[in-house]
C-alpha atoms as an extended CHARMM CRD file, in Angstrom:
* protein
*
       116  EXT
         1         1  UNK       CA             -0.1960000000        0.2240000000        0.2470000000  PROA      1               0.0000000000
         2         2  UNK       CA              3.0800000000        2.2910000000        0.4800000000  PROA      2               0.0000000000
         3         3  UNK       CA              3.0450000000        2.6570000000       -3.5660000000  PROA      3               0.0000000000
         4         4  UNK       CA             -0.8970000000        4.2580000000       -3.8170000000  PROA      4               0.0000000000
         5         5  UNK       CA             -1.4510000000        6.6590000000       -0.8360000000  PROA      5               0.0000000000
         6         6  UNK       CA             -2.1170000000        9.6520000000       -2.4090000000  PROA      6               0.0000000000
         7         7  UNK       CA             -5.0190000000        7.3400000000       -4.4780000000  PROA      7               0.0000000000
         8         8  UNK       CA             -6.2540000000        6.7510000000       -1.2770000000  PROA      8               0.0000000000
         9         9  UNK       CA             -6.3830000000        9.9690000000       -0.0370000000  PROA      9               0.0000000000
        10        10  UNK       CA             -8.3030000000       11.1580000000       -3.2110000000  PROA      10              0.0000000000
        11        11  UNK       CA            -10.8270000000        8.1620000000       -3.1890000000  PROA      11              0.0000000000
        12        12  UNK       CA            -11.3770000000        8.5680000000        0.7090000000  PROA      12              0.0000000000
        13        13  UNK       CA            -11.6330000000       12.3360000000       -0.4080000000  PROA      13              0.0000000000
        14        14  UNK       CA            -14.2690000000       12.2240000000       -2.8500000000  PROA      14              0.0000000000
        15        15  UNK       CA            -16.6040000000        9.1400000000       -2.0660000000  PROA      15              0.0000000000
        16        16  UNK       CA            -18.3860000000       11.0630000000       -0.2760000000  PROA      16              0.0000000000
        17        17  UNK       CA            -19.2960000000       13.2840000000       -3.6430000000  PROA      17              0.0000000000
        18        18  UNK       CA            -20.2630000000       10.4630000000       -5.7070000000  PROA      18              0.0000000000
        19        19  UNK       CA            -24.2050000000       11.7260000000       -6.4100000000  PROA      19              0.0000000000
        20        20  UNK       CA            -26.0960000000        9.7280000000       -9.0690000000  PROA      20              0.0000000000
        21        21  UNK       CA            -26.3060000000       12.1860000000      -12.4860000000  PROA      21              0.0000000000
        22        22  UNK       CA            -29.2650000000       14.2820000000      -12.1240000000  PROA      22              0.0000000000
        23        23  UNK       CA            -29.8150000000       17.5420000000      -13.6710000000  PROA      23              0.0000000000
        24        24  UNK       CA            -28.4580000000       20.0460000000      -10.7980000000  PROA      24              0.0000000000
        25        25  UNK       CA            -30.5670000000       23.2840000000      -11.6040000000  PROA      25              0.0000000000
        26        26  UNK       CA            -33.4210000000       22.4910000000       -8.4940000000  PROA      26              0.0000000000
        27        27  UNK       CA            -32.2110000000       24.7080000000       -5.6580000000  PROA      27              0.0000000000
        28        28  UNK       CA            -35.0810000000       24.4450000000       -2.8030000000  PROA      28              0.0000000000
        29        29  UNK       CA            -34.3720000000       26.5390000000        0.6860000000  PROA      29              0.0000000000
        30        30  UNK       CA            -36.3460000000       25.2830000000        3.2160000000  PROA      30              0.0000000000
        31        31  UNK       CA            -36.1380000000       26.6670000000        6.3890000000  PROA      31              0.0000000000
        32        32  UNK       CA            -35.6450000000       25.0760000000        9.9890000000  PROA      32              0.0000000000
        33        33  UNK       CA            -36.7840000000       27.4160000000       12.5840000000  PROA      33              0.0000000000
        34        34  UNK       CA            -34.5450000000       27.7080000000       15.7840000000  PROA      34              0.0000000000
        35        35  UNK       CA            -33.9540000000       29.3050000000       18.9150000000  PROA      35              0.0000000000
        36        36  UNK       CA            -36.6250000000       32.5020000000       18.1230000000  PROA      36              0.0000000000
        37        37  UNK       CA            -39.0700000000       30.4670000000       15.5170000000  PROA      37              0.0000000000
        38        38  UNK       CA            -39.2120000000       33.8870000000       13.7570000000  PROA      38              0.0000000000
        39        39  UNK       CA            -41.3980000000       33.5160000000       10.3830000000  PROA      39              0.0000000000
        40        40  UNK       CA            -39.4830000000       34.3150000000        7.2430000000  PROA      40              0.0000000000
        41        41  UNK       CA            -41.2360000000       37.0340000000        5.4700000000  PROA      41              0.0000000000
        42        42  UNK       CA            -38.8140000000       37.0220000000        2.1800000000  PROA      42              0.0000000000
        43        43  UNK       CA            -36.5260000000       34.6020000000        1.0460000000  PROA      43              0.0000000000
        44        44  UNK       CA            -33.5380000000       34.6080000000       -1.6110000000  PROA      44              0.0000000000
        45        45  UNK       CA            -33.0120000000       31.1260000000       -3.3480000000  PROA      45              0.0000000000
        46        46  UNK       CA            -28.9580000000       30.3860000000       -3.1340000000  PROA      46              0.0000000000
        47        47  UNK       CA            -26.6950000000       30.5210000000       -6.2140000000  PROA      47              0.0000000000
        48        48  UNK       CA            -25.7450000000       27.3050000000       -7.3010000000  PROA      48              0.0000000000
        49        49  UNK       CA            -21.9230000000       27.1520000000       -7.1880000000  PROA      49              0.0000000000
        50        50  UNK       CA            -20.4600000000       26.5530000000      -10.5870000000  PROA      50              0.0000000000
        51        51  UNK       CA            -18.4850000000       23.5110000000       -9.3580000000  PROA      51              0.0000000000
        52        52  UNK       CA            -21.0490000000       22.0870000000       -7.5270000000  PROA      52              0.0000000000
        53        53  UNK       CA            -23.0010000000       21.7540000000      -10.7220000000  PROA      53              0.0000000000
        54        54  UNK       CA            -20.2360000000       19.8400000000      -12.6880000000  PROA      54              0.0000000000
        55        55  UNK       CA            -20.0860000000       17.6410000000      -10.4520000000  PROA      55              0.0000000000
        56        56  UNK       CA            -23.9500000000       17.2810000000       -9.6490000000  PROA      56              0.0000000000
        57        57  UNK       CA            -23.3610000000       18.0600000000       -5.3830000000  PROA      57              0.0000000000
        58        58  UNK       CA            -26.5160000000       18.2190000000       -3.6260000000  PROA      58              0.0000000000
        59        59  UNK       CA            -26.8110000000       18.6380000000       -0.1720000000  PROA      59              0.0000000000
        60        60  UNK       CA            -27.7390000000       20.5310000000        3.2760000000  PROA      60              0.0000000000
        61        61  UNK       CA            -25.7650000000       23.8950000000        4.7870000000  PROA      61              0.0000000000
        62        62  UNK       CA            -27.2090000000       24.1930000000        8.2060000000  PROA      62              0.0000000000
        63        63  UNK       CA            -26.5390000000       28.1990000000        9.4650000000  PROA      63              0.0000000000
        64        64  UNK       CA            -26.9520000000       30.0350000000       12.5070000000  PROA      64              0.0000000000
        65        65  UNK       CA            -28.5870000000       33.2560000000       11.9410000000  PROA      65              0.0000000000
        66        66  UNK       CA            -28.8500000000       36.2680000000       14.1260000000  PROA      66              0.0000000000
        67        67  UNK       CA            -31.6960000000       38.3090000000       13.0660000000  PROA      67              0.0000000000
        68        68  UNK       CA            -32.1280000000       42.6590000000       13.9810000000  PROA      68              0.0000000000
        69        69  UNK       CA            -35.1910000000       43.5530000000       15.9550000000  PROA      69              0.0000000000
        70        70  UNK       CA            -36.1560000000       45.1300000000       12.2670000000  PROA      70              0.0000000000
        71        71  UNK       CA            -36.0260000000       41.7050000000       10.3780000000  PROA      71              0.0000000000
        72        72  UNK       CA            -33.0200000000       42.1450000000        8.5560000000  PROA      72              0.0000000000
        73        73  UNK       CA            -29.9010000000       39.3590000000        8.9400000000  PROA      73              0.0000000000
        74        74  UNK       CA            -27.2430000000       40.5320000000       11.0560000000  PROA      74              0.0000000000
        75        75  UNK       CA            -24.9930000000       37.7340000000       10.5190000000  PROA      75              0.0000000000
        76        76  UNK       CA            -25.2850000000       33.9360000000        9.2740000000  PROA      76              0.0000000000
        77        77  UNK       CA            -22.7510000000       31.6200000000       10.6450000000  PROA      77              0.0000000000
        78        78  UNK       CA            -22.2340000000       28.0340000000        9.0570000000  PROA      78              0.0000000000
        79        79  UNK       CA            -22.9680000000       24.8890000000       11.4370000000  PROA      79              0.0000000000
        80        80  UNK       CA            -22.2890000000       22.2560000000        9.1540000000  PROA      80              0.0000000000
        81        81  UNK       CA            -22.4390000000       21.3870000000        5.1780000000  PROA      81              0.0000000000
        82        82  UNK       CA            -20.3440000000       21.0070000000        2.2040000000  PROA      82              0.0000000000
        83        83  UNK       CA            -17.6290000000       23.5080000000        1.6770000000  PROA      83              0.0000000000
        84        84  UNK       CA            -18.7970000000       24.0330000000       -1.9970000000  PROA      84              0.0000000000
        85        85  UNK       CA            -22.1270000000       25.2730000000       -0.5980000000  PROA      85              0.0000000000
        86        86  UNK       CA            -21.8900000000       26.9340000000        2.3240000000  PROA      86              0.0000000000
        87        87  UNK       CA            -20.6910000000       30.4640000000        0.9870000000  PROA      87              0.0000000000
        88        88  UNK       CA            -23.6020000000       31.1170000000       -1.6530000000  PROA      88              0.0000000000
        89        89  UNK       CA            -26.0850000000       29.6380000000        1.5130000000  PROA      89              0.0000000000
        90        90  UNK       CA            -24.7380000000       32.2950000000        3.3580000000  PROA      90              0.0000000000
        91        91  UNK       CA            -24.6730000000       34.8160000000        0.6090000000  PROA      91              0.0000000000
        92        92  UNK       CA            -28.4500000000       34.1740000000        0.2500000000  PROA      92              0.0000000000
        93        93  UNK       CA            -29.6610000000       34.0830000000        3.9940000000  PROA      93              0.0000000000
        94        94  UNK       CA            -28.1150000000       37.0320000000        4.6210000000  PROA      94              0.0000000000
        95        95  UNK       CA            -30.6070000000       38.7970000000        1.8930000000  PROA      95              0.0000000000
        96        96  UNK       CA            -33.8000000000       36.9020000000        3.6730000000  PROA      96              0.0000000000
        97        97  UNK       CA            -36.0170000000       39.1680000000        5.6960000000  PROA      97              0.0000000000
        98        98  UNK       CA            -37.6050000000       37.9010000000        9.0670000000  PROA      98              0.0000000000
        99        99  UNK       CA            -40.9730000000       39.2130000000       10.7480000000  PROA      99              0.0000000000
       100       100  UNK       CA            -40.0250000000       42.4730000000       13.3330000000  PROA      100             0.0000000000
       101       101  UNK       CA            -39.2810000000       41.3390000000       17.1000000000  PROA      101             0.0000000000
       102       102  UNK       CA            -39.2000000000       42.9940000000       20.2710000000  PROA      102             0.0000000000
       103       103  UNK       CA            -35.6040000000       42.2380000000       20.1580000000  PROA      103             0.0000000000
       104       104  UNK       CA            -32.7100000000       40.6330000000       18.6650000000  PROA      104             0.0000000000
       105       105  UNK       CA            -33.2820000000       36.6780000000       17.9090000000  PROA      105             0.0000000000
       106       106  UNK       CA            -30.8880000000       33.5920000000       16.7790000000  PROA      106             0.0000000000
       107       107  UNK       CA            -32.4860000000       31.0510000000       13.8810000000  PROA      107             0.0000000000
       108       108  UNK       CA            -31.1910000000       28.0870000000       12.9310000000  PROA      108             0.0000000000
       109       109  UNK       CA            -32.2170000000       27.4130000000        9.7040000000  PROA      109             0.0000000000
       110       110  UNK       CA            -31.1810000000       24.5980000000        6.6660000000  PROA      110             0.0000000000
       111       111  UNK       CA            -30.6610000000       25.5960000000        3.0070000000  PROA      111             0.0000000000
       112       112  UNK       CA            -31.1180000000       22.6590000000        1.0220000000  PROA      112             0.0000000000
       113       113  UNK       CA            -29.5690000000       22.2190000000       -2.5800000000  PROA      113             0.0000000000
       114       114  UNK       CA            -31.3030000000       19.3230000000       -4.3620000000  PROA      114             0.0000000000
       115       115  UNK       CA            -29.8360000000       18.3970000000       -7.8570000000  PROA      115             0.0000000000
       116       116  UNK       CA            -32.8820000000       16.4500000000       -8.4330000000  PROA      116             0.0000000000
């Protein structure tokens, strides 16, 4: 096995990326309410990253979102998901608008990239 350590590492890294050949054009960003459970008034769908399109990668990105009193997103911190999808999810969620509330809240949302 000493002759092929690079091959073994490459196979291990990319084995999780084996996705069935399907059209990667549909991106569905459902939300899962978290701590504050504030209602989303308007959502922006994430752009599907070009590399993810080419390798037909789908998946979920989980974000911790701090929402200001006026409903605008203050920050979005990734909690998990594919590194290829995280930035697109963060960029989209930062443009979401929530209902107004008496104070700042923290929400946990999931953005799903579905290549089906």
